[in-house]
C-alpha positions as CSV (number, residue, x, y, z in Angstrom):
1,M,2.0,67.1,279.3
2,T,4.2,69.5,281.3
3,L,8.0,69.6,280.6
4,P,8.8,68.0,284.0
5,S,6.3,65.2,283.4
6,F,7.7,64.7,279.9
7,L,11.3,64.5,281.2
8,F,10.2,62.0,283.9
9,V,8.5,59.7,281.4
10,S,11.4,59.9,279.1
11,L,13.8,59.0,281.9
12,L,11.6,56.1,282.9
13,V,11.6,54.8,279.4
14,L,15.4,55.0,279.2
15,L,15.7,53.2,282.5
16,V,13.5,50.3,281.4
17,A,15.3,50.0,278.1
18,N,18.6,50.0,280.0
19,K,17.4,47.4,282.3
20,Y,16.7,45.0,279.4
21,N,20.0,45.8,277.8
22,C,22.0,45.5,281.0
23,A,20.2,42.2,281.9
24,A,21.4,40.8,278.6
25,Q,24.9,41.3,279.7
26,T,24.7,39.4,283.0
27,I,24.8,35.8,281.7
28,N,28.0,34.3,283.1
29,L,29.2,31.1,281.4
30,G,32.1,30.6,283.8
31,E,34.3,27.7,282.8
32,C,31.9,26.9,279.9
33,V,33.5,29.7,277.9
34,E,36.2,27.2,276.9
35,F,33.7,24.6,275.7
36,A,32.0,24.2,272.3
37,V,30.0,21.0,273.3
38,M,29.0,20.1,276.8
39,A,26.4,17.6,278.1
40,G,25.4,16.1,281.4
41,A,24.7,12.5,280.4
42,A,25.7,11.6,276.8
43,E,27.1,12.9,273.5
44,T,26.6,11.1,270.3
45,C,27.9,11.5,266.8
46,A,25.5,9.3,265.0
47,G,26.9,9.1,261.4
48,A,30.1,8.0,259.9
49,P,31.4,11.4,258.8
50,A,33.0,13.3,261.6
51,C,31.2,15.7,263.9
52,N,33.5,18.7,264.1
53,V,34.2,20.6,267.3
54,V,36.2,23.7,266.5
55,N,38.0,26.2,268.8
56,G,36.7,24.6,272.0
57,Y,36.5,21.5,274.2
58,I,34.0,18.7,274.1
59,G,33.1,17.7,277.6
60,I,30.7,15.7,279.8
61,S,29.9,15.7,283.5
62,P,28.7,13.8,285.5
63,G,28.1,11.2,282.7
64,T,30.8,9.4,280.7
65,S,29.2,8.5,277.4
66,I,30.8,10.2,274.4
67,T,30.3,8.0,271.3
68,G,30.9,8.3,267.6
69,N,33.4,10.1,265.4
70,W,33.9,13.5,267.2
71,H,36.8,15.5,265.8
72,T,38.4,18.3,267.8
73,D,41.1,20.8,266.7
74,S,44.7,20.3,268.0
75,R,44.5,23.0,270.7
76,H,41.5,21.1,272.3
77,A,42.5,17.5,271.6
78,G,41.0,14.8,273.8
79,K,37.7,14.8,275.6
80,Q,37.0,16.4,279.0
81,V,35.3,13.6,280.8
82,N,34.6,14.4,284.5
83,S,37.7,16.6,284.5
84,A,38.1,19.7,286.6
85,K,37.1,21.8,283.6
86,S,34.0,19.8,282.7
87,N,32.9,19.5,286.3
88,A,33.1,23.2,286.6
89,C,31.3,23.8,283.3
90,A,28.5,21.4,284.5
91,R,27.9,23.7,287.5
92,N,28.4,26.9,285.6
93,G,26.2,25.9,282.7
94,L,23.3,25.1,284.9
95,A,23.7,28.4,286.7
96,A,23.8,30.2,283.4
97,L,20.6,28.5,282.3
98,K,18.8,29.5,285.4
99,Q,20.2,33.0,285.2
100,G,19.1,33.4,281.6
101,A,15.6,32.1,282.4
102,S,15.2,34.7,285.2
103,L,16.0,37.8,283.1
104,S,13.4,40.4,282.5
105,G,12.7,41.1,278.9
106,K,10.3,41.8,276.1
107,T,7.5,39.3,275.7
108,L,7.1,37.8,272.2
109,A,3.4,37.1,271.5
110,S,4.5,34.7,268.8
111,G,7.3,32.2,268.9
112,V,7.7,32.1,265.1
113,L,10.9,34.0,264.5
114,A,11.3,33.5,260.7
115,G,11.8,36.7,258.6
116,K,12.0,39.0,261.7
117,T,14.8,41.4,262.6
118,F,15.7,41.8,266.3
119,T,17.9,44.5,267.9
120,R,19.7,44.0,271.2
121,G,17.8,42.9,274.2
122,V,16.1,40.0,276.0
123,Y,13.2,38.3,274.3
124,K,10.9,35.9,276.1
125,H,8.2,33.5,275.0
126,T,5.9,31.2,276.9
127,G,6.0,28.0,274.7
128,A,8.3,27.1,271.8
129,L,10.4,29.2,269.5
130,T,10.4,28.1,265.9
131,I,12.2,29.1,262.7
132,P,10.1,27.2,260.1
133,S,11.8,28.8,257.1
134,G,14.2,31.4,255.8
135,K,16.3,33.7,258.0
136,V,16.3,35.6,261.3
137,Y,18.3,38.8,261.5
138,L,20.1,40.1,264.6
139,D,21.0,43.7,264.1
140,A,23.5,45.3,266.5
141,R,23.2,48.7,264.8
142,G,26.9,49.3,264.9
143,N,27.3,48.3,268.6
144,G,29.8,45.4,268.8
145,N,28.8,44.8,272.4
146,A,25.1,44.4,271.7
147,K,23.7,41.3,273.5
148,F,20.8,39.2,272.3
149,V,19.0,36.7,274.6
150,F,16.1,34.5,273.5
151,Y,14.3,32.5,276.1
152,A,11.6,29.9,275.5
153,T,9.9,28.0,278.3
154,T,10.0,24.8,276.2
155,T,11.9,24.3,272.9
156,L,13.7,25.8,269.9
157,T,13.1,24.1,266.6
158,T,14.7,25.2,263.3
159,A,13.8,23.8,259.9
160,A,16.3,22.6,257.3
161,G,18.4,25.3,255.6
162,T,17.3,28.1,257.9
163,Q,19.8,30.7,259.1
164,I,20.5,33.2,261.9
165,V,22.1,36.2,260.2
166,L,24.2,38.8,262.1
167,K,24.1,42.4,260.9
168,N,25.9,45.6,261.6
169,G,28.5,44.3,264.1
170,A,26.5,41.6,265.9
171,K,28.6,38.8,267.2
172,A,27.8,35.1,267.8
173,A,29.6,35.4,271.2
174,N,26.9,37.8,272.3
175,V,23.9,35.7,271.4
176,Y,22.2,33.3,273.8
177,W,19.4,30.8,273.4
178,I,17.9,29.8,276.8
179,L,15.6,26.8,276.6
180,G,13.4,25.2,279.2
181,T,13.8,21.9,277.5
182,A,15.3,21.1,274.1
183,A,16.7,22.4,270.8
184,T,16.3,20.6,267.5
185,L,18.2,22.1,264.6
186,G,17.3,21.1,261.0
187,A,19.7,19.7,258.4
188,N,22.1,22.2,256.9
189,S,20.8,25.0,259.1
190,V,23.0,27.7,260.7
191,L,22.5,28.9,264.2
192,R,24.6,31.6,265.8
193,G,25.0,31.9,269.6
194,T,25.3,29.8,272.7
195,V,22.5,27.2,273.2
196,L,21.7,26.4,276.9
197,A,19.1,23.7,277.0
198,G,17.4,22.3,280.0
199,S,17.4,18.8,278.4
200,A,18.8,17.9,275.0
201,I,20.3,19.4,271.8
202,T,19.9,17.6,268.5
203,I,22.0,19.0,265.6
204,G,20.8,17.9,262.2
205,T,22.9,16.5,259.4
206,G,25.3,19.2,258.1
207,A,24.0,21.8,260.5
208,K,26.3,24.4,261.9
209,I,26.4,26.2,265.3
210,Y,28.7,29.2,265.6
211,G,28.5,29.3,269.3
212,R,28.2,26.5,271.9
213,A,25.9,23.5,272.5
214,I,25.5,23.1,276.3
215,A,22.8,20.6,277.4
216,Q,21.8,19.3,280.8
217,T,21.3,15.8,279.4
218,A,22.5,15.0,275.8
219,V,24.0,16.5,272.7
220,T,23.4,14.5,269.5
221,C,24.8,15.2,266.0
222,E,23.1,13.3,263.3
223,T,26.1,13.4,261.0
224,A,28.7,15.9,259.8
225,C,27.6,18.7,262.0
226,T,30.0,21.5,263.1
227,V,30.1,23.5,266.4
228,T,32.5,26.4,266.3
229,K,33.1,28.2,269.6
230,P,33.3,32.0,269.0
């Protein structure tokens, strides 16, 4: 390969990589940045122990059904039911879901994420993403602005006790899970990042999300779950 050809190929590789990394920065949550939990039709805390919403609002639009023992912090007391904020988040959340689904990225041949390490970028899979055991590592390699976007045409399912682990400066605020349909998080599991689901999000007993749960239809906490907005 001649030197000009080598330089051209190298530049092309850099441009493609930059495209993926820049694309990962384009998801705009709009008014949803202030919310920890948001749904379109219903939100249910199923058990007696409180379902905790930390550092963000719980809201609903256009529905009105928020049932069970949801507990918010003092800065975000009360529920945003068809308020100006929740109405805006409903619009912005849907736009963000569509935007995330349209991003170009790296195709994952397998939707099984367990035990794998991912660096910044957009990762796409036709079908379901699953974490059947163990941990998934997101490695920012020292870049505090590194973005991670995972897109599945259908669902995300995590097993009990599984974890998303952030490494080398990765931040939950920069992680997005874009789902064509639903997310189901196992008991006592830990997920990091904003979940944007085309239908519902179910959070298992004792499970924790360090991010946001934004669903077009319903968010259900089985009991004693916690959603902490970054």
